[in-house]
C-alpha positions in Angstrom: -0.5 -21.0 4.7 2.7 -20.2 6.7 5.1 -17.5 5.8 8.5 -16.9 7.4 11.3 -14.3 7.3 8.4 -12.0 6.4 8.8 -8.5 5.0 6.3 -5.9 6.3 3.3 -4.8 4.2 2.5 -7.8 1.9 2.7 -10.2 4.9 0.4 -7.9 6.9 -2.2 -8.3 4.2 -1.8 -12.0 4.0 -1.9 -12.2 7.7 -5.2 -10.3 7.6 -6.5 -13.1 5.3 -5.5 -15.9 7.7 -1.9 -16.7 6.9 0.3 -17.7 9.8 3.2 -15.2 9.6 6.4 -15.8 11.5 8.6 -12.7 11.5 12.4 -13.4 11.9 14.2 -10.6 13.8 17.7 -9.9 15.1 18.4 -11.3 18.5 18.3 -8.7 21.3 17.2 -5.7 19.2 14.6 -6.9 16.8 13.6 -5.1 13.6 14.8 -1.5 13.5 11.2 -0.2 12.9 10.4 -1.1 16.5 12.2 2.1 17.5 10.8 4.5 14.9 9.5 7.8 16.6 7.5 9.8 17.4 4.6 7.8 18.8 4.6 4.7 21.0 1.8 2.6 22.6 2.9 0.7 25.7 6.5 1.2 24.6 5.9 -0.2 21.0 6.4 2.1 18.0 3.2 3.1 16.2 5.1 2.7 13.0 5.9 -0.9 13.8 2.3 -1.6 14.9 1.0 -0.3 11.6 3.1 -2.9 9.6 3.0 -5.9 11.8 -0.5 -6.8 13.0 -1.5 -10.5 12.8 2.1 -11.7 13.0 4.2 -13.9 15.2 7.8 -13.2 15.9 11.0 -15.0 16.8 14.6 -13.9 16.9 17.3 -15.9 15.1 21.0 -15.4 14.3 20.8 -16.5 10.7 24.6 -16.6 10.5 25.0 -19.2 13.2 24.7 -23.0 12.6 21.9 -23.4 15.2 20.0 -20.4 13.7 20.3 -21.9 10.2 19.1 -25.3 11.5 16.0 -23.7 13.1 15.3 -21.8 9.9 15.6 -24.9 7.7 13.2 -26.7 10.0 10.7 -23.9 9.7 11.1 -23.9 5.9 10.3 -27.6 5.7 6.8 -27.0 6.8 6.1 -23.5 5.5 4.6 -22.4 2.2 6.3 -19.1 1.5 9.5 -17.3 2.4 9.5 -13.6 2.0 12.6 -11.4 2.3 13.5 -7.8 1.7 17.2 -8.1 1.7 19.5 -6.8 -1.0 20.0 -9.2 -3.9 22.5 -12.0 -3.1 22.1 -11.9 0.7 19.7 -14.8 1.1 21.8 -16.9 -1.3 24.9 -16.1 0.7 23.1 -17.1 3.9 22.1 -20.4 2.3 18.4 -19.6 2.2 18.0 -18.9 -1.6 15.3 -20.6 -3.6 17.7 -23.2 -5.0 18.7 -24.1 -1.4 15.2 -24.3 0.1 13.5 -26.2 -2.8 15.9 -29.1 -2.0 14.2 -29.5 1.4 10.8 -28.4 0.4 9.9 -28.7 -3.4 6.7 -26.8 -2.8 8.3 -23.7 -1.2 7.6 -20.3 -2.7 10.3 -17.7 -2.3 9.5 -14.0 -2.7 12.3 -11.4 -2.7 11.4 -7.7 -2.5 14.2 -5.3 -3.3 14.7 -1.8 -4.6 15.7 -2.7 -8.1 15.2 -6.5 -8.3 17.6 -9.4 -8.7 18.9 -8.3 -12.1 20.0 -5.2 -13.9 22.8 -2.6 -13.5 21.3 -1.1 -10.3 20.5 -4.4 -8.5 23.1 -3.8 -5.8 22.1 -0.2 -5.0 20.2 0.6 -1.8 16.8 2.3 -2.4 14.0 3.6 -0.2 10.6 4.9 -0.9 11.6 8.4 -1.8 14.3 7.3 -4.2 12.0 4.9 -5.9 9.3 7.5 -6.4 11.8 9.9 -7.8 13.6 7.5 -10.2 10.4 5.8 -11.2 9.0 9.0 -12.6 5.8 9.5 -10.6 7.3 12.1 -8.3 8.1 14.3 -11.4 4.4 15.0 -11.9 3.2 14.9 -8.3 2.5 18.4 -6.8 1.3 21.8 -8.0 2.2 23.2 -11.4 5.5 25.2 -11.5 6.6 24.0 -8.1 9.2 21.6 -6.9 7.8 18.0 -7.3 6.8 16.3 -4.1 6.6 12.7 -2.9 3.2 11.2 -2.7 1.8 11.4 0.8 1.6 7.6 1.2 4.8 5.8 0.7 3.7 4.2 -2.6 7.3 3.3 -3.6 7.2 0.8 -0.8 3.5 0.0 -0.6 3.1 -0.8 -4.3 5.9 -3.5 -3.8 3.8 -5.1 -1.1 0.7 -5.0 -3.2 2.3 -6.7 -6.2 4.2 -9.1 -4.0 0.8 -10.2 -2.5 -0.6 -10.8 -5.9 2.5 -12.8 -7.0 2.4 -15.0 -3.9 -1.3 -15.8 -4.3 -0.8 -16.5 -8.0 2.2 -18.8 -7.1 0.1 -20.6 -4.5 -2.7 -21.2 -7.1 -0.1 -22.4 -9.7 1.3 -24.8 -7.1 -2.1 -26.4 -6.6 -1.9 -27.4 -10.3 1.8 -28.4 -10.5 2.8 -29.2 -7.0 5.9 -27.1 -7.4 7.0 -23.8 -5.8 8.8 -21.0 -7.5 10.8 -17.9 -7.0 9.2 -14.4 -7.2 11.4 -11.4 -7.9 9.7 -8.1 -6.9 11.4 -4.8 -7.8 10.0 -1.6 -6.2 11.2 0.2 -9.3 9.3 -2.1 -11.6 6.2 -1.7 -9.5 6.4 2.1 -9.6 7.0 2.0 -13.3 3.9 0.0 -13.8 1.9 2.7 -12.0 2.8 5.2 -14.7 -0.1 3.7 -16.7 -1.6 6.2 -19.1 1.0 8.9 -18.5 3.6 6.5 -19.9 1.3 5.8 -22.8 0.8 9.5 -23.5 4.6 9.6 -23.8 4.8 6.5 -26.1 2.1 7.8 -28.4 2.3 11.6 -28.2 5.8 12.2 -26.8 4.2 14.1 -23.9 6.3 14.4 -20.8 4.1 14.5 -17.7 4.0 17.6 -15.5 2.3 18.3 -12.2 -1.3 19.3 -12.3 -2.1 19.5 -8.6 -5.4 17.9 -7.7 -6.6 18.1 -11.3 -6.3 15.8 -14.4 -4.1 16.2 -17.4 -6.9 15.8 -20.0 -10.3 15.3 -18.3 -12.3 18.3 -16.9 -13.6 19.3 -14.5 -11.7 17.1 -12.1 -10.2 19.1 -9.2 -10.3 20.4 -5.7 -12.3 23.6 -4.9 -12.4 25.8 -1.9 -15.8 26.5 -0.4 -16.8 28.9 2.4 -15.8 26.3 5.0 -13.6 23.5 3.6 -12.2 22.2 0.4 -14.0 19.5 -1.7 -13.1 17.5 -4.8 -15.4 16.8 -7.7 -15.1 14.6 -10.8 -17.7 15.6 -13.4 -15.7 15.0 -16.6 -18.3 12.7 -18.3 -20.9 14.5 -20.3 -23.9 13.4 -18.2 -22.1 14.4 -15.0 -21.0 17.8 -16.5 -24.7 18.6 -17.3 -25.7 17.6 -13.8 -23.0 19.8 -12.2 -24.0 22.8 -14.3 -27.6 22.4 -13.4 -26.8 21.9 -9.7 -24.7 25.0 -9.4 -27.4 27.1 -11.0 -25.6 27.6 -14.3 -27.2 25.1 -16.8 -26.1 27.3 -19.7 -22.5 26.3 -19.2 -23.1 22.7 -20.4 -24.3 24.2 -23.8 -21.5 26.8 -24.0 -19.4 26.1 -27.0 -16.3 26.5 -24.9 -17.3 23.7 -22.6 -19.8 21.5 -24.4 -17.4 18.6 -25.0 -14.4 17.0 -23.4 -12.2 18.4 -26.1 -13.5 21.9 -25.7 -13.3 21.8 -21.9 -9.7 20.6 -22.1 -8.9 23.5 -24.6 -10.6 26.1 -22.4 -9.9 24.7 -18.9 -8.5 28.0 -17.4 -11.8 29.8 -18.2 -13.8 26.8 -17.0 -12.0 26.6 -13.6 -12.2 30.4 -13.1 -16.0 30.1 -13.3 -16.2 27.0 -11.1 -13.9 28.4 -8.4 -16.1 31.4 -8.0 -19.3 29.3 -7.9 -18.0 27.0 -5.1 -17.0 30.0 -2.9 -20.7 31.0 -2.8 -21.7 28.2 -0.4 -20.3 26.2 2.5 -18.8 22.7 2.0 -21.8 21.2 3.9 -24.2 22.9 1.5 -22.3 21.6 -1.6 -22.2 18.1 -0.3 -25.9 18.2 0.4 -26.6 19.5 -3.1 -24.2 17.4 -5.1 -23.7 14.1 -3.4 -26.6 12.4 -5.2 -25.8 13.9 -8.5 -22.1 14.2 -9.0 -19.0 12.4 -7.5 -17.9 14.8 -4.7 -16.2 14.4 -1.4 -14.6 16.5 1.3 -10.8 16.6 1.7 -10.8 14.9 5.0 -8.0 15.2 7.5 -7.0 11.8 8.8 -9.1 12.1 12.0 -12.2 12.7 9.9 -11.3 10.0 7.4 -11.0 7.4 10.2 -14.3 8.5 11.7 -16.1 8.6 8.4 -19.4 6.6 8.7 -18.6 4.6 5.5 -15.2 3.7 6.9 -16.6 2.5 10.2 -19.5 0.6 8.6 -16.9 -1.4 6.6 -14.9 -2.4 9.7 -11.8 -0.5 8.5 -11.1 0.5 12.1 -10.9 -2.4 14.5 -9.9 -2.8 18.1 -7.5 -5.6 19.3 -6.6 -6.9 22.7 -3.3 -5.6 23.9 -1.3 -6.1 27.1 -2.4 -4.9 30.6 -6.1 -5.2 29.7 -5.7 -2.4 27.2 -7.2 -2.2 23.7 -5.5 -0.8 20.6 -7.1 0.6 17.4 -5.7 -0.6 14.1 -6.7 -0.6 10.5 -9.0 -3.3 9.2 -8.7 -5.6 6.1 -10.1 -4.0 2.9 -10.6 -7.5 1.3 -14.2 -8.7 2.1 -14.9 -12.3 1.0 -18.2 -14.1 1.1 -16.9 -17.6 1.9 -13.8 -16.8 3.9 -14.5 -15.8 7.5 -12.8 -12.5 8.6 -10.3 -13.5 11.2 -10.0 -11.9 14.6 -7.2 -9.3 14.4 -4.2 -9.7 16.7 -1.8 -7.2 18.1 1.7 -7.0 16.6 4.3 -9.3 18.3 6.4 -8.3 21.3 10.1 -9.1 21.1 10.2 -11.7 23.8 11.6 -14.9 22.4 15.2 -15.7 21.4 15.3 -19.5 21.1 18.7 -21.1 21.1 17.7 -24.5 19.8 14.9 -25.9 17.6 13.8 -28.2 20.4 13.3 -25.3 22.8 10.5 -23.9 20.7 7.4 -25.1 22.6 5.3 -26.6 19.8 5.1 -23.5 17.6 1.8 -22.6 19.4 0.4 -19.1 19.2 1.7 -18.5 22.7 5.2 -19.2 21.5 5.6 -16.2 19.2 
């Protein structure tokens, strides 16, 4: 599978799974994320590295006749075209689905934009923070009675990449049956709205407007972070069998039979009293002690800082941190592929592309070999 004019996150995932990804960049300057501070490795932005592993790159002036010719030649033999322009831009350039299917009836075109190709906001610019805010999720992210905050991960952007990947793979599967490509319209706003899940349903059914609950849960208890003598941990013991295990493990078996806490309904009703008791209990031991006591009985985990998360033995055992060959005999650590498949060999990860090539004619591209991009 070959993808061209590739947007960032979804094509990184597809590249992880073996797709040939050709990133089209502006001549001379490349993609703007190449310059994002504050960290650089061998002159290349760490931000760019994170989003562009396993890709090739070439620069094209898509407004010039020669640039358009080269792009059309690429499209003839490619499977998917991915763009993250504003609606209307690819059509104006002559690279819309209706244009490309004339030269390649099997082409799949995936457009990722803030609000999609239709609707009253389709022409508005939107970035991750705006999508999180307008999509509703930000309104209940954070601590109670505080200003809402954005999610730590840019899920307004990343969810678009995840859903785009699903759409592309589904379209490829459909093409195997019909022989025809199709157009995929991904709206970051739509993706964020879909993630409202049960909070949206609580509103539809109970007219409940979601509010921030910190690390806790709106209706299931106990689920929350707790401070210990050394570091904070999180637990999820809302199911009855887990609640009984937790009470026994912390030396308070009577709590599971207490009428205030002996059912999900009662724990929800009396959650303030419940958490006051548990907060005090967790302060009596270190985080290391609680992990040793609870890990085989109740879902529990430390709130790892990113250095600890990336050094976690489970993370390392699953090859979620890998090393790639870089320039000047140096190696670079990058994140691994979370999709493990029994019949598909995990490919060797490759560094993100340097901005080296600005071909002026199609004939000057030396065979589209891996050395050419």
